[in-house]
C-alpha positions as CSV (number, residue, x, y, z in Angstrom):
1,M,-60.0,68.0,-38.8
2,T,-63.4,69.4,-38.2
3,L,-64.8,73.2,-39.0
4,L,-64.6,74.2,-36.1
5,D,-61.3,73.4,-35.3
6,F,-60.5,75.3,-38.5
7,V,-63.0,77.7,-37.2
8,V,-60.3,78.1,-33.9
9,I,-57.4,78.4,-35.9
10,A,-58.5,81.2,-37.7
11,L,-59.6,82.9,-34.8
12,Y,-56.7,82.5,-33.7
13,A,-54.7,83.6,-36.7
14,L,-57.1,87.0,-36.5
15,G,-56.3,87.5,-33.1
16,M,-52.2,87.2,-33.5
17,L,-52.6,89.7,-36.4
18,A,-54.8,92.4,-34.1
19,V,-52.4,92.2,-31.7
20,G,-49.5,92.7,-34.1
21,R,-51.9,95.6,-35.5
22,Y,-52.1,97.0,-32.4
23,Y,-48.2,97.4,-31.0
24,A,-47.4,98.3,-34.7
25,T,-49.8,101.6,-34.2
26,R,-47.5,102.1,-30.5
27,T,-44.1,101.4,-32.1
28,K,-42.1,104.9,-32.9
29,T,-38.6,103.7,-33.2
30,A,-36.2,101.1,-33.9
31,D,-35.9,100.7,-29.9
32,D,-39.3,100.4,-29.6
33,Y,-39.5,97.8,-31.6
34,L,-36.5,96.0,-30.8
35,L,-36.1,96.6,-27.1
36,G,-39.8,98.1,-25.7
37,G,-38.9,101.3,-25.3
38,R,-36.0,100.3,-23.1
39,K,-38.8,100.6,-20.2
40,M,-38.9,96.8,-19.1
41,S,-37.5,96.1,-15.6
42,P,-34.7,93.8,-15.5
43,L,-36.7,91.4,-13.4
44,M,-39.2,90.7,-16.3
45,I,-36.3,90.5,-19.2
46,G,-35.3,88.0,-16.4
47,L,-38.0,86.3,-16.2
48,S,-38.6,86.1,-20.2
49,L,-35.1,84.0,-20.3
50,F,-36.0,82.0,-17.9
51,A,-39.0,81.0,-19.6
52,T,-37.2,80.8,-22.7
53,L,-34.3,78.6,-21.5
54,T,-36.8,76.1,-19.6
55,S,-39.4,74.2,-22.2
56,T,-41.7,71.6,-20.9
57,L,-38.9,69.3,-22.6
58,S,-36.8,69.7,-20.1
59,Y,-39.1,69.2,-17.6
60,L,-40.0,65.9,-19.3
61,A,-36.2,65.0,-19.5
62,Y,-34.6,65.4,-16.6
63,P,-36.7,62.5,-14.5
64,G,-35.1,60.2,-17.2
65,E,-31.6,61.9,-17.3
66,M,-31.3,61.6,-13.7
67,I,-31.9,58.0,-13.5
68,K,-29.7,57.5,-16.6
69,N,-26.8,60.0,-15.3
70,G,-27.3,60.5,-11.6
71,P,-24.9,63.1,-9.8
72,M,-23.8,64.8,-12.6
73,I,-27.6,65.9,-13.9
74,F,-28.2,66.5,-9.7
75,A,-25.7,69.2,-9.9
76,Q,-26.4,71.2,-13.3
77,L,-29.7,71.5,-11.9
78,S,-28.3,72.7,-8.2
79,A,-26.1,75.3,-10.2
80,F,-29.0,76.6,-12.2
81,P,-30.4,79.1,-9.2
82,V,-27.2,80.4,-9.0
83,V,-26.4,81.1,-12.4
84,M,-29.9,82.7,-12.9
85,L,-29.0,84.7,-10.2
86,I,-26.0,86.2,-11.4
87,V,-27.5,86.5,-15.1
88,G,-30.0,88.6,-13.4
89,W,-28.9,90.7,-10.8
90,V,-25.5,91.4,-12.5
91,L,-25.4,90.4,-16.2
92,I,-28.7,91.6,-17.4
93,P,-28.6,95.1,-15.7
94,W,-25.1,95.7,-17.3
95,I,-26.0,95.2,-20.6
96,M,-29.2,97.0,-20.4
97,R,-26.7,99.8,-19.4
98,Q,-24.9,99.5,-22.5
99,R,-27.4,100.7,-24.7
100,V,-26.8,98.0,-27.6
101,T,-29.7,96.3,-29.4
102,S,-27.7,92.6,-29.8
103,G,-24.9,90.8,-28.7
104,Y,-23.1,91.2,-31.4
105,E,-23.3,94.8,-31.2
106,L,-21.3,94.0,-28.0
107,L,-18.7,91.4,-29.8
108,E,-18.2,94.6,-32.3
109,A,-17.6,97.2,-29.4
110,R,-15.1,95.0,-27.1
111,L,-13.7,93.1,-30.5
112,G,-14.1,95.2,-33.8
113,L,-15.8,93.9,-36.8
114,S,-13.9,90.6,-37.1
115,G,-15.4,89.4,-33.8
116,R,-18.6,90.8,-34.5
117,L,-18.7,88.2,-37.7
118,L,-16.9,85.4,-36.0
119,G,-19.4,85.5,-33.4
120,S,-22.3,85.6,-35.9
121,G,-20.6,83.0,-38.4
122,M,-20.2,81.0,-35.0
123,F,-23.8,81.1,-34.9
124,V,-24.7,80.5,-37.9
125,V,-22.7,77.2,-38.0
126,L,-24.1,75.9,-34.2
127,R,-27.6,76.4,-35.8
128,T,-27.2,74.4,-38.8
129,I,-24.8,71.8,-37.2
130,W,-27.8,71.4,-34.6
131,M,-30.8,71.6,-36.9
132,A,-29.1,68.6,-39.0
133,S,-28.5,66.8,-36.5
134,I,-32.2,66.9,-35.4
135,R,-33.4,66.2,-38.8
136,S,-31.0,63.5,-39.2
137,R,-32.1,61.4,-35.4
138,A,-35.7,62.2,-36.7
139,R,-35.2,60.4,-39.7
140,L,-33.8,57.5,-37.9
141,R,-36.8,57.0,-35.8
142,L,-39.1,56.9,-38.7
143,A,-37.1,54.7,-40.8
144,V,-36.9,52.0,-37.7
145,K,-40.4,53.4,-36.5
146,R,-42.1,52.9,-40.5
147,P,-42.0,49.1,-40.4
148,A,-43.4,48.3,-37.6
149,I,-46.7,50.8,-37.7
150,E,-47.1,49.5,-41.2
151,S,-47.4,45.6,-40.5
152,C,-49.0,46.8,-37.1
153,H,-52.0,48.5,-39.4
154,T,-51.5,45.8,-42.3
155,L,-52.0,42.9,-39.9
156,A,-54.9,44.4,-38.5
157,I,-54.0,44.0,-34.8
158,C,-53.5,47.9,-33.7
159,K,-56.1,49.5,-32.0
160,A,-55.8,53.2,-33.2
161,P,-56.2,54.2,-36.7
162,P,-52.9,54.6,-38.8
163,N,-51.8,58.3,-37.7
164,P,-52.1,61.0,-40.7
165,V,-49.3,62.8,-39.2
166,W,-47.1,60.3,-40.0
167,P,-46.5,61.7,-44.4
168,G,-45.7,65.3,-43.0
169,A,-43.2,63.6,-40.3
170,Y,-41.9,61.3,-43.0
171,S,-40.9,64.1,-45.4
172,I,-39.2,66.8,-42.8
173,G,-36.7,63.5,-42.8
174,L,-36.4,63.2,-46.3
175,P,-33.9,66.0,-47.1
176,V,-31.5,65.4,-44.8
């Protein structure tokens, strides 16, 4: 990386710290911090939820999945707007009226402490399995690609120089 790259990264970090400082002075209560003072409209919350659940990876993966699985992916995509309308116009306003900070509080109100602990425990287990599967797949891909990349550069048949990202990528898969 060049000096200009480091300057851009430093300016970006300083900008993020300035935004954080600005909003830290405006935050007075936990509701202000966690829920925006409960002043956001359901439409803005719905748009934020949509942006969170729809990533760039989705847009890149859907054409290949459509070719591979055909009508099943099409059915999923055609149901997506209906689900978003129900979530945006029914579920989000209902949750906003509950005056809770998290979904776990809803679980506790409806099912008691054991329901809340079960829900949070299931979340932790699900995320742990999900991250382990991602890391093991990355490790497998690196194990398959590494010999081809090394032989390519050893034989000097590659047009591009060796990728400096590989040592970091290898270290991610090592603990798995």
